[in-house]
CHARMM internal coordinates of N, CA and C (Angstrom, degrees):
IC EDIT
DIST 1 N 1 CA 1.4484
DIST 1 CA 1 C 1.5935
ANGL 1 N 1 CA 1 C 108.65
DIST 1 C 2 N 1.2507
ANGL 1 CA 1 C 2 N 121.36
DIHE 1 N 1 CA 1 C 2 N 0.12
DIST 2 N 2 CA 1.4256
ANGL 1 C 2 N 2 CA 123.59
DIHE 1 CA 1 C 2 N 2 CA -177.81
DIST 2 CA 2 C 1.4905
ANGL 2 N 2 CA 2 C 114.76
DIHE 1 C 2 N 2 CA 2 C -72.11
DIST 2 C 3 N 1.3016
ANGL 2 CA 2 C 3 N 115.70
DIHE 2 N 2 CA 2 C 3 N -166.97
DIST 3 N 3 CA 1.4857
ANGL 2 C 3 N 3 CA 121.07
DIHE 2 CA 2 C 3 N 3 CA -179.68
DIST 3 CA 3 C 1.5254
ANGL 3 N 3 CA 3 C 109.06
DIHE 2 C 3 N 3 CA 3 C -88.55
DIST 3 C 4 N 1.3228
ANGL 3 CA 3 C 4 N 114.65
DIHE 3 N 3 CA 3 C 4 N 124.95
DIST 4 N 4 CA 1.4828
ANGL 3 C 4 N 4 CA 116.89
DIHE 3 CA 3 C 4 N 4 CA 179.01
DIST 4 CA 4 C 1.5251
ANGL 4 N 4 CA 4 C 111.51
DIHE 3 C 4 N 4 CA 4 C -87.88
DIST 4 C 5 N 1.3081
ANGL 4 CA 4 C 5 N 114.81
DIHE 4 N 4 CA 4 C 5 N 175.17
DIST 5 N 5 CA 1.4807
ANGL 4 C 5 N 5 CA 121.52
DIHE 4 CA 4 C 5 N 5 CA -178.69
DIST 5 CA 5 C 1.5486
ANGL 5 N 5 CA 5 C 109.27
DIHE 4 C 5 N 5 CA 5 C -63.08
DIST 5 C 6 N 1.3254
ANGL 5 CA 5 C 6 N 117.66
DIHE 5 N 5 CA 5 C 6 N -37.63
DIST 6 N 6 CA 1.4479
ANGL 5 C 6 N 6 CA 121.46
DIHE 5 CA 5 C 6 N 6 CA 178.69
DIST 6 CA 6 C 1.5017
ANGL 6 N 6 CA 6 C 112.47
DIHE 5 C 6 N 6 CA 6 C -62.87
DIST 6 C 7 N 1.3046
ANGL 6 CA 6 C 7 N 115.26
DIHE 6 N 6 CA 6 C 7 N -39.82
DIST 7 N 7 CA 1.4788
ANGL 6 C 7 N 7 CA 120.64
DIHE 6 CA 6 C 7 N 7 CA 178.39
DIST 7 CA 7 C 1.5460
ANGL 7 N 7 CA 7 C 113.14
DIHE 6 C 7 N 7 CA 7 C -64.12
DIST 7 C 8 N 1.3675
ANGL 7 CA 7 C 8 N 112.89
DIHE 7 N 7 CA 7 C 8 N -41.19
DIST 8 N 8 CA 1.4352
ANGL 7 C 8 N 8 CA 119.85
DIHE 7 CA 7 C 8 N 8 CA 176.02
DIST 8 CA 8 C 1.5483
ANGL 8 N 8 CA 8 C 114.04
DIHE 7 C 8 N 8 CA 8 C -60.77
DIST 8 C 9 N 1.3046
ANGL 8 CA 8 C 9 N 114.68
DIHE 8 N 8 CA 8 C 9 N -42.67
DIST 9 N 9 CA 1.4267
ANGL 8 C 9 N 9 CA 119.68
DIHE 8 CA 8 C 9 N 9 CA 176.03
DIST 9 CA 9 C 1.4960
ANGL 9 N 9 CA 9 C 115.44
DIHE 8 C 9 N 9 CA 9 C -62.55
DIST 9 C 10 N 1.3681
ANGL 9 CA 9 C 10 N 114.75
DIHE 9 N 9 CA 9 C 10 N -42.65
DIST 10 N 10 CA 1.4140
ANGL 9 C 10 N 10 CA 120.67
DIHE 9 CA 9 C 10 N 10 CA 176.04
DIST 10 CA 10 C 1.5453
ANGL 10 N 10 CA 10 C 110.67
DIHE 9 C 10 N 10 CA 10 C -63.44
DIST 10 C 11 N 1.2716
ANGL 10 CA 10 C 11 N 116.56
DIHE 10 N 10 CA 10 C 11 N -45.29
DIST 11 N 11 CA 1.4552
ANGL 10 C 11 N 11 CA 120.21
DIHE 10 CA 10 C 11 N 11 CA 176.35
DIST 11 CA 11 C 1.5303
ANGL 11 N 11 CA 11 C 112.86
DIHE 10 C 11 N 11 CA 11 C -56.76
DIST 11 C 12 N 1.2866
ANGL 11 CA 11 C 12 N 115.66
DIHE 11 N 11 CA 11 C 12 N -44.00
DIST 12 N 12 CA 1.5014
ANGL 11 C 12 N 12 CA 121.83
DIHE 11 CA 11 C 12 N 12 CA 178.26
DIST 12 CA 12 C 1.5309
ANGL 12 N 12 CA 12 C 111.50
DIHE 11 C 12 N 12 CA 12 C -62.41
DIST 12 C 13 N 1.3066
ANGL 12 CA 12 C 13 N 117.21
DIHE 12 N 12 CA 12 C 13 N -39.64
DIST 13 N 13 CA 1.4554
ANGL 12 C 13 N 13 CA 121.19
DIHE 12 CA 12 C 13 N 13 CA 178.46
DIST 13 CA 13 C 1.5140
ANGL 13 N 13 CA 13 C 110.87
DIHE 12 C 13 N 13 CA 13 C -64.98
DIST 13 C 14 N 1.3400
ANGL 13 CA 13 C 14 N 114.26
DIHE 13 N 13 CA 13 C 14 N -44.21
DIST 14 N 14 CA 1.4845
ANGL 13 C 14 N 14 CA 119.24
DIHE 13 CA 13 C 14 N 14 CA 178.73
DIST 14 CA 14 C 1.5394
ANGL 14 N 14 CA 14 C 110.96
DIHE 13 C 14 N 14 CA 14 C -60.97
DIST 14 C 15 N 1.3208
ANGL 14 CA 14 C 15 N 114.78
DIHE 14 N 14 CA 14 C 15 N -44.15
DIST 15 N 15 CA 1.5024
ANGL 14 C 15 N 15 CA 116.44
DIHE 14 CA 14 C 15 N 15 CA -177.94
DIST 15 CA 15 C 1.5062
ANGL 15 N 15 CA 15 C 108.30
DIHE 14 C 15 N 15 CA 15 C -66.90
DIST 15 C 16 N 1.3217
ANGL 15 CA 15 C 16 N 119.53
DIHE 15 N 15 CA 15 C 16 N -39.61
DIST 16 N 16 CA 1.5072
ANGL 15 C 16 N 16 CA 119.45
DIHE 15 CA 15 C 16 N 16 CA 176.09
DIST 16 CA 16 C 1.4807
ANGL 16 N 16 CA 16 C 113.54
DIHE 15 C 16 N 16 CA 16 C -63.00
DIST 16 C 17 N 1.3591
ANGL 16 CA 16 C 17 N 119.13
DIHE 16 N 16 CA 16 C 17 N -35.78
DIST 17 N 17 CA 1.4580
ANGL 16 C 17 N 17 CA 120.51
DIHE 16 CA 16 C 17 N 17 CA 176.24
DIST 17 CA 17 C 1.5441
ANGL 17 N 17 CA 17 C 111.24
DIHE 16 C 17 N 17 CA 17 C -68.64
DIST 17 C 18 N 1.3066
ANGL 17 CA 17 C 18 N 117.02
DIHE 17 N 17 CA 17 C 18 N -41.24
DIST 18 N 18 CA 1.4805
ANGL 17 C 18 N 18 CA 119.30
DIHE 17 CA 17 C 18 N 18 CA -177.30
DIST 18 CA 18 C 1.5043
ANGL 18 N 18 CA 18 C 111.47
DIHE 17 C 18 N 18 CA 18 C -69.62
DIST 18 C 19 N 1.3070
ANGL 18 CA 18 C 19 N 116.89
DIHE 18 N 18 CA 18 C 19 N -51.21
DIST 19 N 19 CA 1.4519
ANGL 18 C 19 N 19 CA 121.85
DIHE 18 CA 18 C 19 N 19 CA -171.45
DIST 19 CA 19 C 1.5011
ANGL 19 N 19 CA 19 C 116.64
DIHE 18 C 19 N 19 CA 19 C -96.42
DIST 19 C 20 N 1.3384
ANGL 19 CA 19 C 20 N 115.98
DIHE 19 N 19 CA 19 C 20 N -20.14
DIST 20 N 20 CA 1.4506
ANGL 19 C 20 N 20 CA 120.71
DIHE 19 CA 19 C 20 N 20 CA -177.90
DIST 20 CA 20 C 1.5124
ANGL 20 N 20 CA 20 C 109.11
DIHE 19 C 20 N 20 CA 20 C 81.65
DIST 20 C 21 N 1.3513
ANGL 20 CA 20 C 21 N 114.99
DIHE 20 N 20 CA 20 C 21 N 153.02
DIST 21 N 21 CA 1.4753
ANGL 20 C 21 N 21 CA 119.65
DIHE 20 CA 20 C 21 N 21 CA -174.63
DIST 21 CA 21 C 1.5032
ANGL 21 N 21 CA 21 C 113.56
DIHE 20 C 21 N 21 CA 21 C -64.01
DIST 21 C 22 N 1.3511
ANGL 21 CA 21 C 22 N 117.34
DIHE 21 N 21 CA 21 C 22 N -30.16
DIST 22 N 22 CA 1.4716
ANGL 21 C 22 N 22 CA 120.32
DIHE 21 CA 21 C 22 N 22 CA -177.71
DIST 22 CA 22 C 1.5370
ANGL 22 N 22 CA 22 C 112.71
DIHE 21 C 22 N 22 CA 22 C -74.38
DIST 22 C 23 N 1.2821
ANGL 22 CA 22 C 23 N 118.71
DIHE 22 N 22 CA 22 C 23 N -27.24
DIST 23 N 23 CA 1.4622
ANGL 22 C 23 N 23 CA 120.40
DIHE 22 CA 22 C 23 N 23 CA -173.70
DIST 23 CA 23 C 1.4967
ANGL 23 N 23 CA 23 C 111.49
DIHE 22 C 23 N 23 CA 23 C -93.20
DIST 23 C 24 N 1.3530
ANGL 23 CA 23 C 24 N 122.97
DIHE 23 N 23 CA 23 C 24 N -10.82
DIST 24 N 24 CA 1.4279
ANGL 23 C 24 N 24 CA 124.82
DIHE 23 CA 23 C 24 N 24 CA -174.27
DIST 24 CA 24 C 1.4659
ANGL 24 N 24 CA 24 C 111.03
DIHE 23 C 24 N 24 CA 24 C -64.78
DIST 24 C 25 N 1.4132
ANGL 24 CA 24 C 25 N 122.31
DIHE 24 N 24 CA 24 C 25 N -45.23
DIST 25 N 25 CA 1.4545
ANGL 24 C 25 N 25 CA 120.75
DIHE 24 CA 24 C 25 N 25 CA 176.50
DIST 25 CA 25 C 1.5164
ANGL 25 N 25 CA 25 C 112.72
DIHE 24 C 25 N 25 CA 25 C -57.85
DIST 25 C 26 N 1.3678
ANGL 25 CA 25 C 26 N 115.39
DIHE 25 N 25 CA 25 C 26 N -40.71
DIST 26 N 26 CA 1.4730
ANGL 25 C 26 N 26 CA 119.87
DIHE 25 CA 25 C 26 N 26 CA -175.77
DIST 26 CA 26 C 1.5817
ANGL 26 N 26 CA 26 C 108.93
DIHE 25 C 26 N 26 CA 26 C -67.85
DIST 26 C 27 N 1.2914
ANGL 26 CA 26 C 27 N 117.32
DIHE 26 N 26 CA 26 C 27 N -37.18
DIST 27 N 27 CA 1.4758
ANGL 26 C 27 N 27 CA 122.53
DIHE 26 CA 26 C 27 N 27 CA 179.78
DIST 27 CA 27 C 1.4859
ANGL 27 N 27 CA 27 C 107.94
DIHE 26 C 27 N 27 CA 27 C -68.93
DIST 27 C 28 N 1.3387
ANGL 27 CA 27 C 28 N 120.08
DIHE 27 N 27 CA 27 C 28 N -42.51
DIST 28 N 28 CA 1.4346
ANGL 27 C 28 N 28 CA 123.00
DIHE 27 CA 27 C 28 N 28 CA 178.64
DIST 28 CA 28 C 1.5087
ANGL 28 N 28 CA 28 C 111.05
DIHE 27 C 28 N 28 CA 28 C -65.94
DIST 28 C 29 N 1.3083
ANGL 28 CA 28 C 29 N 119.04
DIHE 28 N 28 CA 28 C 29 N -38.13
DIST 29 N 29 CA 1.4884
ANGL 28 C 29 N 29 CA 120.96
DIHE 28 CA 28 C 29 N 29 CA 177.47
DIST 29 CA 29 C 1.5573
ANGL 29 N 29 CA 29 C 109.71
DIHE 28 C 29 N 29 CA 29 C -64.97
DIST 29 C 30 N 1.3162
ANGL 29 CA 29 C 30 N 118.01
DIHE 29 N 29 CA 29 C 30 N -42.76
DIST 30 N 30 CA 1.4456
ANGL 29 C 30 N 30 CA 123.96
DIHE 29 CA 29 C 30 N 30 CA 178.31
DIST 30 CA 30 C 1.5540
ANGL 30 N 30 CA 30 C 109.20
DIHE 29 C 30 N 30 CA 30 C -58.82
DIST 30 C 31 N 1.3197
ANGL 30 CA 30 C 31 N 113.89
DIHE 30 N 30 CA 30 C 31 N -47.40
DIST 31 N 31 CA 1.5101
ANGL 30 C 31 N 31 CA 116.30
DIHE 30 CA 30 C 31 N 31 CA 179.24
DIST 31 CA 31 C 1.5046
ANGL 31 N 31 CA 31 C 111.12
DIHE 30 C 31 N 31 CA 31 C -61.17
DIST 31 C 32 N 1.3554
ANGL 31 CA 31 C 32 N 116.71
DIHE 31 N 31 CA 31 C 32 N -41.82
DIST 32 N 32 CA 1.4855
ANGL 31 C 32 N 32 CA 121.18
DIHE 31 CA 31 C 32 N 32 CA -178.78
DIST 32 CA 32 C 1.5600
ANGL 32 N 32 CA 32 C 110.09
DIHE 31 C 32 N 32 CA 32 C -62.05
DIST 32 C 33 N 1.3271
ANGL 32 CA 32 C 33 N 115.20
DIHE 32 N 32 CA 32 C 33 N -41.19
DIST 33 N 33 CA 1.4594
ANGL 32 C 33 N 33 CA 120.74
DIHE 32 CA 32 C 33 N 33 CA 178.81
DIST 33 CA 33 C 1.5234
ANGL 33 N 33 CA 33 C 110.44
DIHE 32 C 33 N 33 CA 33 C -62.93
DIST 33 C 34 N 1.3253
ANGL 33 CA 33 C 34 N 115.24
DIHE 33 N 33 CA 33 C 34 N -40.63
DIST 34 N 34 CA 1.4265
ANGL 33 C 34 N 34 CA 119.38
DIHE 33 CA 33 C 34 N 34 CA -178.04
DIST 34 CA 34 C 1.5480
ANGL 34 N 34 CA 34 C 112.31
DIHE 33 C 34 N 34 CA 34 C -69.82
DIST 34 C 35 N 1.3141
ANGL 34 CA 34 C 35 N 115.98
DIHE 34 N 34 CA 34 C 35 N -38.74
DIST 35 N 35 CA 1.4474
ANGL 34 C 35 N 35 CA 119.19
DIHE 34 CA 34 C 35 N 35 CA 172.66
DIST 35 CA 35 C 1.5460
ANGL 35 N 35 CA 35 C 113.52
DIHE 34 C 35 N 35 CA 35 C -60.54
DIST 35 C 36 N 1.3404
ANGL 35 CA 35 C 36 N 114.68
DIHE 35 N 35 CA 35 C 36 N -44.32
DIST 36 N 36 CA 1.4543
ANGL 35 C 36 N 36 CA 120.58
DIHE 35 CA 35 C 36 N 36 CA -178.50
DIST 36 CA 36 C 1.5072
ANGL 36 N 36 CA 36 C 108.06
DIHE 35 C 36 N 36 CA 36 C -63.75
DIST 36 C 37 N 1.3140
ANGL 36 CA 36 C 37 N 119.33
DIHE 36 N 36 CA 36 C 37 N -43.77
DIST 37 N 37 CA 1.4597
ANGL 36 C 37 N 37 CA 122.19
DIHE 36 CA 36 C 37 N 37 CA 178.61
DIST 37 CA 37 C 1.5259
ANGL 37 N 37 CA 37 C 111.81
DIHE 36 C 37 N 37 CA 37 C -60.78
DIST 37 C 38 N 1.3786
ANGL 37 CA 37 C 38 N 114.35
DIHE 37 N 37 CA 37 C 38 N -39.79
DIST 38 N 38 CA 1.4668
ANGL 37 C 38 N 38 CA 118.46
DIHE 37 CA 37 C 38 N 38 CA 179.76
DIST 38 CA 38 C 1.5085
ANGL 38 N 38 CA 38 C 110.29
DIHE 37 C 38 N 38 CA 38 C -62.51
DIST 38 C 39 N 1.3604
ANGL 38 CA 38 C 39 N 115.58
DIHE 38 N 38 CA 38 C 39 N -46.44
DIST 39 N 39 CA 1.4584
ANGL 38 C 39 N 39 CA 121.24
DIHE 38 CA 38 C 39 N 39 CA -177.67
DIST 39 CA 39 C 1.5055
ANGL 39 N 39 CA 39 C 112.08
DIHE 38 C 39 N 39 CA 39 C -64.29
DIST 39 C 40 N 1.3476
ANGL 39 CA 39 C 40 N 116.51
DIHE 39 N 39 CA 39 C 40 N -37.55
DIST 40 N 40 CA 1.4182
ANGL 39 C 40 N 40 CA 119.60
DIHE 39 CA 39 C 40 N 40 CA 175.19
DIST 40 CA 40 C 1.5562
ANGL 40 N 40 CA 40 C 113.92
DIHE 39 C 40 N 40 CA 40 C -65.80
DIST 40 C 41 N 1.3114
ANGL 40 CA 40 C 41 N 113.23
DIHE 40 N 40 CA 40 C 41 N -37.24
DIST 41 N 41 CA 1.4974
ANGL 40 C 41 N 41 CA 119.11
DIHE 40 CA 40 C 41 N 41 CA 177.16
DIST 41 CA 41 C 1.5174
ANGL 41 N 41 CA 41 C 109.52
DIHE 40 C 41 N 41 CA 41 C -68.88
DIST 41 C 42 N 1.3116
ANGL 41 CA 41 C 42 N 119.26
DIHE 41 N 41 CA 41 C 42 N -34.30
DIST 42 N 42 CA 1.5319
ANGL 41 C 42 N 42 CA 119.03
DIHE 41 CA 41 C 42 N 42 CA 176.72
DIST 42 CA 42 C 1.5247
ANGL 42 N 42 CA 42 C 109.49
DIHE 41 C 42 N 42 CA 42 C -68.70
DIST 42 C 43 N 1.3042
ANGL 42 CA 42 C 43 N 117.32
DIHE 42 N 42 CA 42 C 43 N -36.95
DIST 43 N 43 CA 1.4921
ANGL 42 C 43 N 43 CA 119.28
DIHE 42 CA 42 C 43 N 43 CA 178.37
DIST 43 CA 43 C 1.4741
ANGL 43 N 43 CA 43 C 110.23
DIHE 42 C 43 N 43 CA 43 C -65.91
DIST 43 C 44 N 1.3550
ANGL 43 CA 43 C 44 N 118.41
DIHE 43 N 43 CA 43 C 44 N -40.86
DIST 44 N 44 CA 1.4431
ANGL 43 C 44 N 44 CA 121.50
DIHE 43 CA 43 C 44 N 44 CA -178.81
DIST 44 CA 44 C 1.5611
ANGL 44 N 44 CA 44 C 108.94
DIHE 43 C 44 N 44 CA 44 C -65.19
DIST 44 C 45 N 1.3319
ANGL 44 CA 44 C 45 N 115.32
DIHE 44 N 44 CA 44 C 45 N -40.80
DIST 45 N 45 CA 1.4685
ANGL 44 C 45 N 45 CA 119.62
DIHE 44 CA 44 C 45 N 45 CA 179.42
DIST 45 CA 45 C 1.5052
ANGL 45 N 45 CA 45 C 110.19
DIHE 44 C 45 N 45 CA 45 C -64.04
DIST 45 C 46 N 1.3375
ANGL 45 CA 45 C 46 N 118.67
DIHE 45 N 45 CA 45 C 46 N -40.26
DIST 46 N 46 CA 1.4534
ANGL 45 C 46 N 46 CA 121.04
DIHE 45 CA 45 C 46 N 46 CA 177.91
DIST 46 CA 46 C 1.5319
ANGL 46 N 46 CA 46 C 110.71
DIHE 45 C 46 N 46 CA 46 C -64.73
DIST 46 C 47 N 1.2892
ANGL 46 CA 46 C 47 N 118.01
DIHE 46 N 46 CA 46 C 47 N -39.65
DIST 47 N 47 CA 1.4758
ANGL 46 C 47 N 47 CA 121.07
DIHE 46 CA 46 C 47 N 47 CA 179.42
DIST 47 CA 47 C 1.4811
ANGL 47 N 47 CA 47 C 111.72
DIHE 46 C 47 N 47 CA 47 C -67.93
DIST 47 C 48 N 1.3719
ANGL 47 CA 47 C 48 N 117.92
DIHE 47 N 47 CA 47 C 48 N -33.46
DIST 48 N 48 CA 1.4439
ANGL 47 C 48 N 48 CA 120.90
DIHE 47 CA 47 C 48 N 48 CA 179.01
DIST 48 CA 48 C 1.5550
ANGL 48 N 48 CA 48 C 111.17
DIHE 47 C 48 N 48 CA 48 C -69.72
DIST 48 C 49 N 1.3015
ANGL 48 CA 48 C 49 N 116.79
DIHE 48 N 48 CA 48 C 49 N -37.66
DIST 49 N 49 CA 1.4698
ANGL 48 C 49 N 49 CA 121.94
DIHE 48 CA 48 C 49 N 49 CA -178.74
DIST 49 CA 49 C 1.5128
ANGL 49 N 49 CA 49 C 109.99
DIHE 48 C 49 N 49 CA 49 C -72.01
DIST 49 C 50 N 1.3165
ANGL 49 CA 49 C 50 N 119.89
DIHE 49 N 49 CA 49 C 50 N -26.36
DIST 50 N 50 CA 1.4501
ANGL 49 C 50 N 50 CA 121.27
DIHE 49 CA 49 C 50 N 50 CA -176.00
DIST 50 CA 50 C 1.4881
ANGL 50 N 50 CA 50 C 110.38
DIHE 49 C 50 N 50 CA 50 C -80.89
DIST 50 C 51 N 1.2995
ANGL 50 CA 50 C 51 N 120.87
DIHE 50 N 50 CA 50 C 51 N -21.44
DIST 51 N 51 CA 1.4259
ANGL 50 C 51 N 51 CA 123.97
DIHE 50 CA 50 C 51 N 51 CA -175.20
DIST 51 CA 51 C 1.5018
ANGL 51 N 51 CA 51 C 112.46
DIHE 50 C 51 N 51 CA 51 C -73.82
END
COOR INIT
IC SEED 1 N 1 CA 1 C
IC BUILD
């Protein structure tokens, strides 16, 4: 029931149409920064609860 290769290709095409080929690396970088900030925040929250 997971995502097949065809679904991934369709998703990639939709993303390219919406954002354009030039913006995709910038969007992915922003998403990566957001995930990193979230993980750092979770670590800080764990450290605060252990004290």
